[in-house]
C-alpha positions in Angstrom: 39.8 6.3 7.5 36.7 4.1 7.6 34.7 4.2 4.4 31.1 5.2 4.8 28.5 2.6 3.9 26.5 3.3 0.7 23.6 5.6 1.0 20.2 4.5 -0.5 17.5 7.0 -1.4 14.0 5.5 -1.7 11.3 7.4 -3.5 7.6 6.6 -2.9 4.6 8.6 -4.1 1.4 6.6 -3.4 1.8 6.1 0.4 3.6 7.8 3.3 6.4 5.9 5.1 6.4 4.0 7.4 2.7 3.4 6.6 3.8 1.6 3.4 4.7 -1.7 5.1 6.6 -3.2 2.2 8.9 -0.1 1.9 9.4 0.1 5.6 10.5 -3.6 5.7 12.9 -2.8 2.9 14.3 0.2 4.8 14.8 -1.9 7.9 16.5 -4.7 5.9 19.0 -2.1 4.5 19.7 -0.6 7.9 20.3 -4.0 9.4 22.9 -4.8 6.7 24.7 -1.5 7.5 23.4 0.8 4.7 22.4 4.4 5.2 18.8 5.0 4.1 16.7 8.0 3.3 13.1 8.2 2.0 11.2 10.8 0.1 7.4 10.4 0.2 4.1 12.4 0.7 2.9 13.4 4.1 0.2 11.5 5.9 -2.3 13.4 8.1 -0.4 15.2 10.9 3.0 14.1 9.6 6.0 16.5 10.0 8.1 17.5 7.0 11.2 15.7 8.4 11.4 12.5 10.5 14.1 10.2 11.7 12.7 6.8 12.6 14.7 3.7 13.4 17.8 4.9 11.6 15.9 6.2 8.5 15.8 9.9 7.4 12.4 10.7 5.9 11.7 13.8 3.8 8.0 14.5 3.3 6.0 16.9 1.1 2.4 18.0 1.2 0.5 15.7 -1.2 -1.3 17.1 -4.3 -5.1 17.5 -4.1 -7.1 14.4 -5.1 -6.8 14.0 -8.9 -9.8 13.9 -11.1 -9.6 13.4 -14.9 -6.6 13.4 -17.1 -5.5 16.9 -16.3 -5.8 16.2 -12.6 -3.5 13.2 -12.8 -1.0 15.0 -15.0 -0.9 17.8 -12.4 -0.6 15.3 -9.5 2.3 13.5 -11.2 4.1 16.8 -12.2 3.6 18.3 -8.8 4.9 15.2 -7.0 7.8 14.8 -9.4 9.0 18.4 -8.8 8.6 18.2 -5.0 10.5 14.9 -5.0 13.2 16.3 -7.2 13.6 19.3 -4.9 13.9 17.0 -1.8 16.6 14.9 -3.6 18.7 18.1 -3.4 17.9 18.4 0.3 18.9 14.8 0.9 22.1 15.3 -1.2 23.1 18.3 0.8 22.9 16.2 3.9 24.7 13.1 2.6 25.7 12.0 -0.9 23.5 9.1 -2.1 24.8 6.2 -4.2 21.6 4.4 -5.3 18.1 5.7 -6.0 15.2 3.2 -5.6 11.9 4.3 -7.1 8.7 2.5 -6.3 5.8 2.8 -8.7 3.1 4.0 -9.3 3.7 6.2 -11.1 6.3 5.3 -13.7 7.8 8.8 -13.8 11.0 8.8 -11.7 13.2 7.2 -14.3 14.0 10.7 -15.6 15.0 11.9 -12.2 17.3 8.8 -11.9 18.8 9.7 -15.3 19.5 13.3 -14.1 21.5 11.9 -11.2 23.3 9.3 -13.2 26.2 11.6 -14.2 27.0 11.9 -10.5 27.5 8.2 -10.2 24.1 7.3 -8.8 22.6 3.9 -9.8 18.9 3.2 -10.3 16.8 0.4 -8.8 13.2 0.1 -9.9 10.9 -1.5 -7.2 8.0 -2.7 -9.4 4.8 -2.5 -7.3 2.1 -2.0 -9.9 1.3 -2.5 -13.6 0.0 0.8 -14.7 -1.1 -0.3 -18.2 -3.1 -3.1 -16.7 -4.4 -0.7 -14.1 -5.7 1.6 -16.9 -7.5 -1.3 -18.6 -8.9 -2.5 -15.3 -10.4 0.9 -14.6 -11.4 2.1 -18.0 -11.6 -1.0 -20.2 -9.7 -1.5 -23.5 -8.8 2.0 -24.9 -11.2 3.3 -27.4 -10.9 6.7 -29.2 -7.9 8.9 -29.8 -7.6 10.3 -26.3 -7.8 7.0 -24.4 -5.4 5.4 -26.9 -2.9 8.2 -26.3 -3.3 7.8 -22.5 -2.7 4.1 -22.6 0.3 4.3 -25.0 1.7 7.0 -22.7 1.6 4.7 -19.8 3.2 1.9 -21.8 5.9 4.3 -22.9 6.6 5.5 -19.3 6.8 1.9 -18.1 9.2 1.0 -20.8 11.4 4.0 -20.0 11.5 2.9 -16.4 12.4 -0.6 -17.2 15.2 0.5 -19.6 16.6 3.1 -17.2 16.9 0.8 -14.3 20.2 -0.9 -13.4 18.2 -3.6 -11.6 14.5 -4.3 -11.3 12.8 -5.8 -8.2 9.4 -7.4 -8.9 6.8 -8.5 -6.4 6.1 -11.9 -8.0 6.9 -14.1 -11.0 4.1 -12.7 -13.0 5.5 -9.2 -12.7 9.0 -10.5 -13.5 7.8 -12.0 -16.7 6.3 -8.7 -17.8 9.6 -6.9 -16.9 11.5 -9.3 -19.1 9.0 -9.3 -22.0 7.8 -5.7 -22.1 10.9 -4.2 -20.7 13.2 -6.3 -22.8 15.4 -7.0 -19.8 17.6 -10.0 -19.0 16.1 -12.3 -16.4 19.3 -12.0 -14.3 18.6 -8.3 -13.9 15.1 -8.8 -12.4 14.8 -10.1 -8.9 11.6 -11.4 -7.3 11.1 -10.0 -3.8 7.6 -11.0 -2.5 5.9 -8.8 0.1 5.7 -11.3 2.8 5.2 -10.2 6.4 7.9 -10.5 9.1 6.0 -13.2 11.0 8.1 -12.7 14.2 6.6 -9.2 14.4 3.2 -9.8 12.8 1.6 -12.5 14.9 -1.6 -12.9 16.9 -2.0 -11.2 20.3 -4.8 -11.6 22.8 -7.0 -8.7 21.8 -7.7 -6.1 24.5 -11.1 -5.4 23.0 -12.6 -8.8 21.9 -15.8 -8.7 20.0 -19.1 -9.6 21.8 -19.7 -13.3 22.0 -22.2 -14.6 19.4 -21.0 -12.3 16.7 -19.0 -13.1 13.6 -16.5 -10.4 12.7 -15.1 -9.9 9.2 -12.1 -7.7 8.4 -10.6 -5.9 5.3 -7.4 -3.9 5.2 -6.1 -1.9 2.2 -6.4 1.1 0.0 -9.9 2.1 -1.0 -9.5 3.2 -4.6 -11.7 2.5 -7.7 -9.6 -0.6 -8.6 -9.8 -2.1 -5.1 -13.4 -3.2 -5.3 -14.2 -2.6 -1.6 -17.8 -1.9 -2.7 -18.1 -5.7 -3.3 -17.9 -6.2 0.5 -20.9 -3.9 1.0 -22.8 -6.0 -1.6 -21.9 -9.2 0.3 -23.0 -7.6 3.6 -26.3 -6.6 2.0 -26.8 -10.2 0.9 -25.9 -11.6 4.3 -27.7 -9.1 6.5 -30.8 -8.2 4.6 -31.4 -11.2 2.3 -30.3 -14.0 4.7 -31.0 -12.4 8.0 -27.4 -12.7 9.3 -27.6 -9.8 11.7 -24.8 -11.5 13.8 -22.2 -10.6 11.2 -20.1 -7.4 11.4 -17.3 -6.1 9.2 -14.5 -3.6 9.9 -12.9 -1.9 6.9 -9.4 -0.7 7.7 -7.8 1.9 5.5 -8.4 5.0 3.4 -8.4 6.1 -0.2 -10.2 8.0 -2.9 -13.4 6.0 -2.5 -13.8 6.1 1.3 -16.5 8.7 1.4 -18.4 7.1 -1.5 -18.2 3.8 0.4 -19.6 5.3 3.5 -22.5 6.8 1.5 -23.1 3.4 -0.1 -23.2 1.7 3.4 -25.8 4.2 4.5 -28.0 3.7 1.4 -27.9 0.0 2.0 -28.9 0.4 5.6 -25.7 -1.3 6.8 -24.2 1.3 9.1 -25.0 -0.9 12.2 -23.0 -3.7 10.7 -20.1 -1.8 8.9 -17.3 0.1 10.6 -14.8 2.3 8.7 -11.7 2.8 10.8 -9.7 5.0 8.5 -5.9 4.9 8.4 -4.5 2.3 10.8 -0.9 1.6 11.9 0.6 -1.8 12.8 -0.5 -1.5 16.5 -4.2 -1.0 15.6 -4.1 -3.6 12.8 -2.8 -6.2 15.3 -5.7 -5.6 17.6 -8.3 -5.8 14.8 -6.9 -8.9 13.1 -6.4 -10.7 16.3 -10.0 -10.2 17.3 -11.5 -10.9 13.8 -12.9 -14.2 12.6 -12.5 -14.0 8.8 -10.5 -11.9 6.3 -12.0 -10.5 3.1 -10.3 -10.0 -0.3 -12.9 -8.4 -2.6 -10.6 -7.7 -5.6 -12.3 -8.6 -8.9 -10.5 -10.6 -11.6 -9.1 -7.8 -13.7 -5.9 -7.7 -15.8 -4.2 -6.0 -12.9 -5.6 -7.9 -9.9 -5.2 -11.3 -11.4 -1.4 -11.0 -11.5 -0.8 -8.8 -8.4 0.2 -10.1 -5.0 -2.4 -9.0 -2.4 -0.5 -8.1 0.8 -3.6 -8.4 2.8 -3.9 -12.1 2.0 -0.6 -12.8 3.7 -1.3 -10.5 6.6 -4.6 -12.3 7.3 -2.6 -15.5 7.3 0.0 -14.1 9.7 -2.8 -13.6 12.2 -4.2 -17.1 11.7 -7.3 -15.8 9.8 -9.1 -17.8 7.2 -10.1 -15.6 4.3 -12.5 -15.5 1.3 -11.3 -14.1 -2.0 -12.4 -13.9 -5.6 -10.3 -16.4 -7.6 -7.1 -14.7 -8.7 -3.9 -16.4 -10.0 -1.4 -14.7 -7.7 -3.7 -15.0 -4.7 -3.7 -18.8 -5.2 0.1 -18.6 -5.2 0.1 -16.8 -1.9 -2.9 -18.5 -0.2 -2.8 -22.0 -1.5 -5.4 -24.0 0.5 -5.7 -21.3 3.3 -8.1 -19.2 1.3 -11.7 -19.9 0.2 -11.9 -19.0 -3.5 -15.1 -18.0 -5.3 -15.8 -16.9 -8.9 -15.0 -13.3 -9.6 -18.1 -11.0 -9.0 -20.3 -13.8 -7.7 -21.8 -12.1 -4.6 -23.9 -15.0 -3.6 -21.0 -17.5 -3.7 -18.9 -15.1 -1.7 -21.7 -14.8 0.9 -22.0 -18.6 0.9 -18.2 -19.0 1.7 -18.4 -16.4 4.5 -21.5 -18.1 6.0 -19.9 -21.6 5.8 -16.9 -20.3 7.8 -19.0 -18.3 10.1 -21.0 -21.4 11.1 -18.0 -23.7 11.6 -15.5 -22.5 14.2 -13.6 -25.8 14.0 -13.0 -25.3 10.3 -12.0 -21.7 10.8 -9.4 -22.9 13.4 -8.1 -25.6 11.0 -7.6 -23.2 8.1 -6.2 -20.5 10.4 -3.6 -22.9 11.7 -2.6 -23.9 8.2 -2.5 -20.2 7.2 -0.2 -19.3 10.0 2.1 -22.3 9.3 2.3 -21.5 5.6 3.0 -17.8 5.9 5.8 -18.5 8.5 7.4 -21.3 6.6 6.9 -20.2 2.9 6.0 -16.5 2.7 8.0 -14.9 5.5 9.8 -11.7 4.8 13.2 -12.9 6.1 14.4 -14.8 3.0 12.8 -12.1 0.8 14.8 -9.5 2.7 18.0 -11.4 1.9 17.1 -11.4 -1.8 16.3 -7.7 -1.7 19.5 -6.5 0.0 21.6 -8.7 -2.3 20.5 -6.5 -5.2 22.1 -3.5 -3.5 25.2 -5.5 -2.4 25.8 -6.5 -6.1 25.3 -2.9 -7.4 27.4 -1.2 -4.8 30.0 -3.8 -4.1 29.4 -3.3 -0.4 30.1 -6.4 1.7 28.9 -6.4 5.2 28.2 -9.6 7.1 25.0 -10.1 9.0 21.4 -10.9 8.2 19.1 -8.4 6.5 16.6 -9.2 9.3 18.3 -9.9 12.7 17.4 -13.1 14.3 15.2 -13.0 17.4 17.2 -14.1 20.4 14.2 -15.4 22.2 10.5 -15.5 21.7 8.9 -12.7 23.6 5.7 -13.1 25.6 4.3 -9.6 24.7 4.6 -6.9 22.1 6.0 -3.4 22.6 2.6 -2.3 23.9 2.5 -5.0 26.5 -0.2 -7.1 24.8 0.4 -10.8 25.3 1.2 -12.9 22.3 -0.8 -16.1 21.6 1.6 -19.0 22.3 1.9 -20.5 18.9 3.8 -23.5 20.1 1.0 -24.6 22.5 -1.2 -26.6 20.2 -4.1 -26.8 22.6 -4.2 -23.1 23.5 -3.5 -21.9 19.9 -6.4 -24.1 18.7 -8.7 -22.6 21.4 -7.7 -19.1 20.5 -8.3 -19.7 16.8 -11.9 -20.9 17.6 -12.7 -18.1 20.0 -10.4 -15.2 19.1 -10.1 -14.0 22.7 -8.0 -14.5 25.8 -8.7 -17.6 28.0 
C-alpha cells in the first residue's frame, strides 16, 4: 500500500488565501513537493466557505467585525480562535493532518497546536510580524497599568508561541535574531525564508490600459492599517500637487484595511481626489496591470520599531516589475532594495517629494534603476531558493523524502500570461529599455 504524503494545515488570520501572496507561494511549494495542504483563514468579500484551488483545500470563516479598543481586539482574537479551532475538526474529519503551520499575527495559535500535539501533530510557526514592536509603534512605550499589562501580554503570547514551535520560520535575519534572543531558541531551529516574488510569474506585461502620455504615475500596494502610514503618501501628494504645482502626477493606492475610509476622507479634505485613486482589494491579475503601467513605486512606512526590521513585500514586488521606488530609510528595506530604491529620512515629506520629482523628471534614470531592480530581484531575491529552504523545514520534521523542486522549472519562456497579455521581452535590452522609459507597448 502506498503511504500517503504528509498533510500540512496552515492557519492564517489577518488575510484571506490566496490573497495572502506569501502564504499562497508556500502552499504551492508544498504541493509541488508532493505534500497535501489545507488552509484555514477568514473569508474575503464574496468568498465561499469552502474552496479547492490548485490542489489546496481552503476552509473559511466569516471574519469578526472591525476591532476597536482592547475589548474589541480580545473579542476578535477569541472569535477567530474558536472559529479556527472548529474548522481544524472539519479538516481532520476529511484527512488527518501531520503538521500545523500558524502564521501571525496574532500569537494565539500555539495553544491550538498544543491541543493537537497528543495526536502526533507537530507545530511550525511562520513568523510574519513582531507584535510587541507593533504595539510600541502604534501606542508608544507603555505607560500606566493597563498599557503595561497589554504589552506584557503580547510579549508572553509571543514567548509561548516561540517555545511551543517545533520549528520557526522567520522572514529575515532581524526576525531570526529576535526568535533566538526573546524566544530562547537554538539558531538551528529557526530558518529564514524571505518573501521574495516568483519572478517567472511576477514580471512586466504590456499594459492594456496605459496611462495618458505626459503624466507620471505612482503606485502603492499593501494593507492600509494605522501602522502602514499610507497617509504619508497623501501628504507627499499635497506637497507635489498644491505646493509645487505638479498636476501631472497621479497615484493609485492598491489595497484595503481599517484606515481605507479615513484615507479617502483625508484625500477629499486635501482636494486630491482628482490625483488619487483607491482601487480597493486587488488580485495578482489587476496588480500586474497597474504595476506594469506605473512609473514609480512608493513605500511610506515610517521608521518605527516594527517597520525598521520588517521586510516590505511591496519593495520586492515593485522591483519585479522594473519599478524604481522611493522609501523612508529602513534597515530591512535597504537589505531588500540595495541601490534600487531612493531612500529619504523618515517622516521628511519634502525630501520624499524631492525624490519623486527627481525620478519623475528623468525617464532615463527611472529606466536605469528599474533595470537594476529587476536584475536584483530575479538573481538575489527570487522565491525559488526561498521555497527550497521553506519546504526543507517540513521535510526535516516529517521525514518525508520526495524528489523534485519546490517550484517547478519553467520549460520555456512564455510570450503571454494566462490572460493573454504579452510579457515584455526582458532579454531584449533595447526593447526592455524603451519599455522602462515609456511603460507602454511599442
